[in-house]
TIMAR-408425 format. One record per residue (C-alpha): x, y, z; residue in three letters. Coordinates in steps of 0.02 Angstrom, whole numbers, padded with zeros to 5 digits, always signed. Each point is the difference from the previous one (the first is absolute). Layout:
<nodes>
XYZAla;...
</nodes>
This chain:
<nodes>
+00000+00000+00000Met;+00073+00166-00052Thr;-00027+00161+00094Val;-00025+00156-00103Asp;+00112+00145+00042Ala;-00090+00146+00081Pro;-00035+00144-00118Pro;+00113+00150+00008Val;-00099+00141+00079Met;+00116+00140-00052Phe;+00092-00052-00159Pro;+00159+00096-00037Arg;-00017+00115-00148Lys;+00125-00032-00140Pro;+00137+00129-00006Lys;+00000+00117-00147Arg;+00153+00074-00080Ile;+00005+00183+00045Thr;+00103+00143-00066Gly;+00100+00004+00161Lys;+00050-00184-00014Ser;+00048+00024-00183Ile;+00110+00149+00047Ala;+00084-00099+00140Val;+00033-00150-00113Leu;+00069+00113-00135Thr;+00117+00087+00121Leu;+00061-00165+00074Leu;+00029-00072-00175Thr;+00100+00152-00054Met;+00104-00009+00160Ser;+00035-00185-00027Ala;+00051+00030-00181Leu;+00113+00143+00055Phe;+00105-00124+00100Phe;-00026-00160-00100Cys;+00045+00065-00175Ile;+00180+00051+00046Pro;+00022-00164+00092Leu;-00064-00095-00152Tyr;+00125+00090-00112Val;+00138-00037+00125Leu;-00037-00186+00005Val;-00029-00021-00186Val;+00157+00095-00049Thr;+00108-00105+00116Ser;-00043-00156-00101Phe;+00037+00077-00171Lys;+00164+00006-00094Asp;+00067+00165-00067Met;-00062-00033-00177Asp;-00180-00008+00061Gln;+00024+00155+00107Ile;+00066+00099-00149Arg;-00162-00037-00094Asp;-00083+00128+00113Gly;-00151-00107+00047Ala;+00009+00041+00184Met;-00161-00086+00051Phe;+00018-00153-00113Ala;+00033-00169+00077Met;+00170-00078-00038Pro;+00004-00104-00158Thr;+00134-00106+00081Thr;+00010-00007+00189Trp;+00178+00007+00065Ser;+00079-00003+00174Leu;+00167+00062-00065Glu;-00027+00177+00067Ala;-00038-00070+00173Trp;+00154-00111-00003Arg;+00111+00142-00059Phe;-00070+00122+00130Ala;+00033-00124+00141Trp;+00172-00066-00051Phe;+00087+00118-00122Glu;-00071+00177+00004Ala;+00128+00134+00042Cys;-00018+00117+00148Ser;+00147+00120-00002Gly;+00160-00099-00024Leu;-00079-00163+00058Ser;-00089-00113-00126Cys;-00069-00132+00118Asp;-00183+00044-00026Gly;-00126+00035+00137Leu;+00042-00151+00105Gln;+00133+00091+00100Ala;-00121+00142+00040Gly;-00136-00125+00046Phe;+00107-00085+00132Trp;+00057+00170+00065Asn;-00183+00049+00021Ser;-00035-00162+00093Val;+00147+00030+00117Val;-00060+00180+00029Ile;-00181-00052+00026Leu;+00027-00133+00134Ala;+00087+00104+00136Pro;-00104+00154-00042Ser;-00162-00097+00029Leu;+00058-00083+00160Val;+00073+00157+00079Ala;-00137+00124-00048Ser;-00147-00113+00045Ile;+00076-00065+00162Thr;+00048+00172+00067Leu;-00166+00077-00054Ser;-00101-00139+00082Met;+00090+00022+00166Ile;-00014+00189-00004Thr;-00184-00002-00051Gly;-00038-00129+00135Tyr;+00086+00105+00134Ala;-00088+00161-00052Leu;-00171-00081-00012Ala;-00008-00112+00154Leu;+00129+00064+00124Trp;+00010+00166+00090Glu;+00151+00073-00087Val;+00062+00170+00059Arg;-00014+00137-00131Trp;-00098-00116-00115Ser;-00109+00144-00063Gly;+00143+00111-00062Pro;+00089-00154-00067Phe;-00153-00049-00103Leu;-00014+00177-00067Phe;+00183-00004-00049Leu;-00026-00167-00088Leu;-00148+00073-00093Phe;+00107+00144-00061Leu;+00143-00114-00051Cys;-00118-00109-00101Ala;-00030+00146-00120Phe;+00176+00068-00016Val;+00061-00021-00180Pro;+00149-00114-00018Phe;+00097+00131-00099Gln;+00005+00114+00154Ile;+00086-00128+00111Ile;+00101-00086-00137Met;+00162+00096+00030Tyr;-00002-00023+00190Pro;-00029-00186-00027Leu;+00148-00005-00120Ile;+00112+00083+00130Arg;-00065-00119+00134Leu;+00034-00157-00104Thr;+00173+00066-00044Val;+00039+00026+00185Gln;-00064-00177+00036Met;+00115-00069-00137Gly;-00140-00086-00097Ile;-00028+00123-00143Tyr;+00001-00083-00171Gly;-00053-00170+00067Ser;-00157-00105+00010Ile;+00000+00032+00188Thr;-00019+00187-00031Ala;-00149-00027-00116Ile;-00085-00115+00126Ala;+00036+00122+00142Phe;-00079+00147-00093Val;-00154-00103-00046His;-00022-00045+00182Thr;+00018+00179+00060Val;-00123+00069-00128Leu;-00130-00134+00035Ala;+00000+00018+00189Met;-00119+00151+00019Pro;-00139-00066-00112Val;+00010-00181+00059Leu;+00004+00052+00183Thr;-00159+00102-00022Leu;-00085-00145-00090Ile;+00046-00127+00136Phe;-00045+00122+00138Arg;-00174+00031-00073Asn;-00026-00187-00023Tyr;+00052-00045+00178Tyr;-00110+00138+00072Lys;-00151-00114-00031Asp;+00067-00133+00118Ile;-00096+00013+00166Pro;+00113+00072+00136Pro;-00079-00124+00123Glu;+00089-00139-00094Leu;+00169+00080+00029Ile;-00040+00036+00183Lys;-00051-00182+00026Ala;+00162-00058-00082Ala;+00102+00116+00113Ile;-00088-00071+00154Met;+00044-00173-00063Asp;+00185+00046+00009Ser;+00011+00050-00182Gly;+00147+00111-00044Ser;+00012+00123-00146Phe;+00084-00126-00114Trp;-00101-00151+00056Arg;-00164+00090-00036Ile;+00066+00054-00168Phe;+00054-00174-00052Val;-00144-00102+00072Glu;-00148+00118-00024Ile;+00037+00140-00122Ile;+00092-00097-00135Leu;-00137-00134-00022Pro;-00128+00140-00021Met;+00102+00093-00132Ser;-00025-00113-00151Gly;-00112+00118-00099Asn;+00102+00156+00028Ile;+00162-00093-00039Leu;-00066-00048-00171Ile;-00049+00181-00036Val;+00169+00068+00053Val;+00094-00140-00088Leu;-00080+00039-00168Ile;+00027+00188+00024Met;+00183-00022+00043Gln;+00039-00127-00135Ile;-00077+00112-00133Thr;+00087+00156+00066Ser;+00173-00076+00021Ile;+00001-00104-00159Trp;-00059+00145-00111Asn;+00116+00129+00076Asp;+00127+00082-00113Tyr;+00057+00160+00087Leu;+00066-00080+00160Ile;+00087-00139-00097Gly;+00088+00118-00120Val;+00047+00123+00139Thr;+00063-00117+00136Phe;+00056-00150-00103Gly;+00170-00026-00078Gly;+00074-00101-00141Leu;-00067-00176+00007Gly;-00131+00040+00134Thr;-00133+00086-00106Ser;-00178-00070+00008Pro;-00095-00064-00150Met;-00083+00167-00038Thr;+00169+00086-00021Val;+00057-00136-00120His;-00161+00021-00098Leu;+00023+00189-00012Ala;+00179-00020-00061Asn;-00055-00126-00132Met;-00139+00111-00067Val;+00084+00171+00006Thr;+00177-00050-00051Val;+00011-00092-00165Ser;+00105-00002-00157Thr;-00057-00039-00177Gly;-00178-00061-00024Thr;-00117+00012+00149Val;-00066-00174+00041Ser;-00178+00041+00051Tyr;-00046-00182+00027Asn;+00144-00022+00123Val;-00048+00159+00092Asn;-00180-00057+00015Met;+00052-00173+00060Ala;+00118+00078+00128Ala;-00139+00113+00065Ala;-00116-00149+00021Leu;+00135-00102+00087Leu;+00023+00142+00124Thr;-00188+00016+00032Ala;-00041-00185+00018Ile;+00059-00032+00182Pro;-00112+00130+00087Pro;-00145-00047-00115Leu;+00016-00183+00051Val;+00004+00048+00184Ile;-00156+00107-00020Tyr;-00099-00132-00095Phe;+00047-00134+00128Val;-00038+00108+00153Leu;-00127+00121-00073Gly;-00149-00079+00087Lys;+00086+00013+00168Phe;+00046+00181-00039Phe;-00184+00045-00017Val;-00042-00096+00159Gln;+00136+00094+00094Gly;-00066+00169-00052Ile;-00178-00052+00041Ala;+00058-00057+00172Ala;+00059+00176+00040Gly;+00176+00011-00067Ala;-00016+00175-00072Ile;-00110+00102+00113Lys;+00001+00109+00154Gly;
</nodes>
């Protein structure tokens, strides 16, 4: 025996296409094309040989797909006097990224935790100073940082680049962690203190396990910022310590004879792939972290 479904008392009216929705869809489509068309040209050109590029059909698909430009950009492209391709710059960027991430995130987490959940003397003026430092242009403090790294004996090394990335990231990351930890109930910290919890024990056993969402947000922000940086790498790096972006700039801007557009496009894509992969892998967690209160207050 079948039971008939009850009739719908208030059926939902079908949505009609309005002028407002058409305008929104048109604007979104134009915005997507604005970013996608150059990317399409970049990808397509990287798989062409120079004979196809000289035909002038910029938007045409390759008649013969070739990975030669990618191989040449990775192994043989010249950057200055070195013709080892982008691989040297890639490994330099990896070596720069690792200590920069660990140092900046660790120090910012501890500072934000202390300012949010512990009664720190002069915390108000210190937060105001951090807020000001977060908006100071890098060009203003670049020369003092150069003098500082020279006095420390690390100028022209990967250590100097990692040190500057850590210093510049501290104000913004501290504010982000501080705002995130402000939502933790103070009663939880008081109960942990009464249970013989010290500053570091509370941080390791309570705060760290609750920081997954914000760590993903900060991780993606820092990886994108450090990997795509050019100015710090070219200013504080030396011969053999330049990141991948500096190698890419030297390849594109310094050339002799015929400009190999396919190699330049392949090199640009090789430089952009690592942060894109990180974002696509962790993008869902990035949205969850923001929704959980990472950027607010």
